[in-house]
N, C-alpha and C positions, 0 to 999 in steps of 0.2 A: 472615240469608242462607239461601236454600233449599239443599236437599241437593245439587241439581245444580250450583249455584254453588260450593259448597264443594269438590265433586269437581273442577270445572274449575280452581279456584285451586290445589288440591293437585297436580293433574297438571302445571300450568304450572311450579310451583316445582320439582317433580321433574325436569322437562325442563331447567330452568336449572341445577340442581345436577349433573345428569348431564353436560351440556355443559361445565360448569366443571371437573369431575373429568377429563373426557376431554382438555380443553386442558392441564391440569396434567400428565397422564400423557404427552402428546406432548412437552411442554417437558422433562419429566424424562428421557424416552428420548433426545431430541435432545442434551441437556446431559451425558449420561453417556458417558465415554470408552469406546470399543469394546473391551471385554474386559480392559482393564488389562494388555495384553500388554507385556512388558519394562519394567514399572514398577520403578524402582530399589529400592523398598522392598517390592515384591510378593514374598510367600513362597509363593504357589501355583505350580503347574507352569508357568504362563505368565509369572510374574514373573522378576525378575533380581536378587533380593537376594543369591543365592549368588555371582554374578559380581562384584557390587559389593563384597561382603565380602572376597573374595580380592584384588581390586584394592587395597583399602585396606590389607590386610595386607602387600602388597608396596610400600607407601609412596606409592601414588597418591592424590592428593587429589581425591575424586569430588564434584562440585558439581552437584546436580540443579537444573534450571530447568524451568518448566512453561509458559512463554510466549515468544514471539519477542522481546518487549520485555526480559524478564529475561535472555535469551540475549545480546542486543545489549549490555545494560548490563554483563554479566559479561565479555564480550570487550573492551569498551571499557577496562575496568580493566587487563586483562592478556591478551595474545595469545601471547607467546613461551612456549615450553615447555608448550604447551597442545594437547590433542586434543579435538575436538568429535565427539560421537556422537548421531545421531538414531536411537534404537533402535526406535521405533514411529512411523513417518511417517503413520499413518492420518489424523491431524488436521493434517498439514502442507499448507497451501494454497500455491498457486504464488507468491502475493505474499510470504508468509513465507519460502518457499524462496529467492526472489531476495534478500530482506533478509539471510538467513543467509549466502548466498554472498558478498555484499559485506562483511558484518561479520566473516566468518571469514578474510578474506585476511590471511595472515601467520601463521596457526596451523600447528602441525606436521602435522596431518592432520585431515581431515573424513571421518567414517565414517557411512554411511547403510545401514540394514538394510532390504532389500526395498522400495525406493522404486518408484513408478510411472514411466512414460515422461514424463508431464507434469512430475512433480517433478524428474526428472533434467534435463529441458530447462531448467527454472527454475534449477537449480543449475549450469548451464553445461556440461552433459555431453551430447554427441551420442550417447546410448546408448539402445537400445530395450529395454524390460522385457517379458518374455514369461512369464507365470505357467505353472508346470508342472502345478499341481493337486494335488500330493502331495509330501511331503518325501522326498528320496532321499539316499543316501550316495554321495559322489563323492570320488575321490582328486585331490590338488592338481595334480600334473604341472608344478610350477613352483617357483621359489625367488626370492621378491621381498622378503625381509626378514620381514614379519609371517607369511608362510607359507613353510614348508620343503618341499622335495621329498619326496613320499611322505606328506604329511599327509592325513588323511581327515576330512571334515566330514560329519556326519549332520544332515539336516533342510533341505537346499536345496530351496526350493519355487518359486524364480523364476530364470530364466536371462536373460542379458543379451547383446545383440549390439551391437557398436560399429559406427559408420558406416565404410564401406570406406576412405574417404580419411583416416581417423584411426587406422586399425588399427596403423600403425607406432608411434604414441605410446602406445597403450593396452596395458597388460599384463593378461593374463587368467590365472585359475587355476580349478581345478575344472571343466574342460571337460566338457560333456555330449555324448557321441558315441554313434553307433550303428555297430557293427561290421558290415561287409558279410559276409554268409554266403558260404561257399565256393562258387564258381561263379556268384556274383551280383555281380561287380565293377561292373556297370552299375547297381546298385540306387541310385535317386535319393535314397532316404531315408538312406543310409549317409553318415557323415562327421560334421563338427562341427555342433553345434546350440546354439551359445552357450556361456556359461560362468557358473558360480555366483558368481564374484568378478571384479570389474573394477577395476583400479587406474589412475587417470589422474594425470598429473603436474600440478604447479602451473602456472597461467597468470597473466597480468597481473591478472585479476579473479577468480581462484579459487584457493583453497588446494589442496594435494594431496588428491584425492578417492578414497576406496575404497568401492566399492559391493559389498555382500554380499547374495546372494539368500536369506537365511535369518534368521528371528527365533527360531523354535523351537529352532534348534541352540544358541543362546546362552542360552536360558531355563533356569530351574531344573530342568525336567523332563528336559533332554537335555544339560546342560552337561558332565556326566561321561562321556558316550559318546565313544568313539574319541579324536580329537585336538581336539574342540570347545573344551575349556577352554584348551589351550595356544594355539590360534589366537586365541581371544578375548583372552587376556592379552597376547600379543604385539601384537595389533591395537589394543587400547584402553589398554594400559599402557606404551606407548612414551614417554610424556611424564609429568612429575611431576604435571601437573594435567589432569583430565578433566572437561569440561563435558558433563553428561548432559542433553541437551535432549529433553524429553518434551512435544511440542506439545499444547496444550489446545484446546478447542472454538473459542475465539476466533481461533485461528490458521488456521481453515478459510477465513476471509474472504479473498477474492482481490483486494481493493482495486480497482485500476484495471482488472483483467480482467473485473469485473462478474460474478464468480461462475461463470466458464466451467469451472472444474475444482475439485473438492474440496469444494464447499459442499453441505451436506445440504438446505438450504432456500433458496428464492428470496428476493430482497430484499423482495418485496412481501408475504411471508407474515406478518411481525409486524404491519404496519399493518392488514392484512386481519383478523387475529385480534383486534386491538384494536377495530376497527370492529364486528365481529360481537358481541363482548362488550358494547360500549356499546349496540348495538341490542337485545340480549336484556335488558339491565338496564332500558332505557326501556320495552320491551314488558311486562316484569314489573310495573313501577310503574303503567303505564296499566291493564293488566288487573286488577291487584290492587285498584285503587280503584273498579272498576266492579262494581255490584251484580248486574248481569245481569237478564234478563227475569223477570216474575212467573210463578210456576207454581202452578196450583191443586192443592191436596192435600185429598182427602176426609177429613172428620172422622170419628172412630170412632163418635160418637153425635150425635144432634140434640137440642139444648137449646132449648126454646121461651123466648121473651123473658119471658113472664109468670111462668115458673118462677123465673127469675133475680130478677125484681122481688119476688115473694112470699118468696123465700128471704132477700133482703136485709131485707125488712120484719120477718120473724121474728127475724133477728139483732138489729135495732134494738130490737124489743120485749123480747127476752130480756135485752138489756143495759140496758133502761130509758133508752135514749138518745133521749128525745123531742126535745130541741133539735136534734140532728143530723137526725132524721127530718123535723122541721118545716122546717129549712133546705133539705133536698133537695126537698121539695114546693114551697116558695116559689121556689127557683131554676128549677125546671122550669116553673112557671107564668109567671114573668117571661120566660123564653125563648120560650114559646108566644105570650104577649101581644105581644112585640116583633115576632114573625113575622106575627101576624094583623093588627096595626095598622100594618104597614109601617115599623117603626122599625129603627134600626141595632142590631147586636148589642152595641155598646159604649155605647149610651145609658144614663145613670144611672137609678136607681130613680125619682127624682122625675119625670123626663120620661115614664117609662112610666106612672106613677100619674096624671099630668095627662091623658095621651092616653086611658088607660082610663076616667078619670072622664068625659071628653067623650063616649066611645063608649057608656058604660053609664048615665050620668046619676047615678052615685053621687058623693058628695063625695070630694074628693081625700084628705082625712084618713082617711076610711073605707077607701079603697083602700090607702093607705100602711099602715094598721093591719093589713090582711090580708097584704100582701106583705113587710112589713118591721117588723111589730110584735113584741111580747113573745112569748117561747116558751111553748107550752102547758105546764101543770103536771101534767096527768093524761091518761090515754088518751082520756077523753071529750072533752077540749078539743082533743086532736090530731085526733080524728075530725071534730069540728065545723070545725076549720080546713081540713081536706081537702075537706069538703063545700062550705064557703064559697069556697074557691079554685076549685073546679070550676064552681060557679054563676057566679063572676065571669068565667071564661073563656067560658062559654056566652053570657052577656049581651054580651060583647065582640064576638061575631059579629054582633049586631044593634044597632048604635049608634043 
């Protein structure tokens, strides 16, 4: 294979490897949970191991589940005296949220931290989520059981506004308000701007739902600040059993919604990736078996044919290999005789001898003795054989 061909093959394989590594990197990024926020076993600042440990010390049986199927199975076994929490809804698709709403009917409380508007709609709550952009500290200004009057929660990053016709049923805590400055009673920005916690009563198809606009407030890094720990313990420790649902990547699929919300990749991405990988593999196989076009390469030196012949003769002479030298001479003569007499390359020696005899007038036995006779025993006999073979070829020109 030429140097250019080798470079082409190397470049092709390098491209295939690079694309394969890129595809694996994309799959790894897509398959990795975002930040491991509120992982029940996470010991980093964003984990929730501290909260889980305190809950278990207070007699709460914490049962972590990582898929909607596991959550449904767990709730099918037991729903009474059970609280369900979705501490990190980043991977909660709307289909999984609807399944959770139906499966959690009958539990003591369903708690969701920082859900989106689409997730709340799927959970049966007519509440709108409005991200704040930064965690703030807000006082409760309410008394609804899990939250006492005067409690202060640090880390609220999302505010929620209930629909006006359901405002009488919804209880709110940690209201975000802007006080009007003195003399600015008409300021349109002053007043209520949603709340950091919304509590909805149970309905025919939904358990009591509490929405808290904070994840960082209950994580390891901030659980000890202000009243965060007390609020979390009252909110999640009100039942002997706590199902801690941490949605996995598979729960992003929206089922009958066709991926309208929550999915990271469209449904056609996986088939397209498989098609591209198959195409690259076929291309690699096809190009790998192809030799490519011939390329002329200049030789470093020019070697004349006579020099090669003379060098081979000297090697035979030094080795005293007269039989081999005679065989080379006879084979060359036979090839030239076949060409000059119009014979085929595969014709046997007898056919060549009869044709040569007819062309030269020599007996067939004499011709056979020259082209297939005994080997010469000395240098003089080898020289005579070469001369006789040359004479035979010359006479074959003139039959």
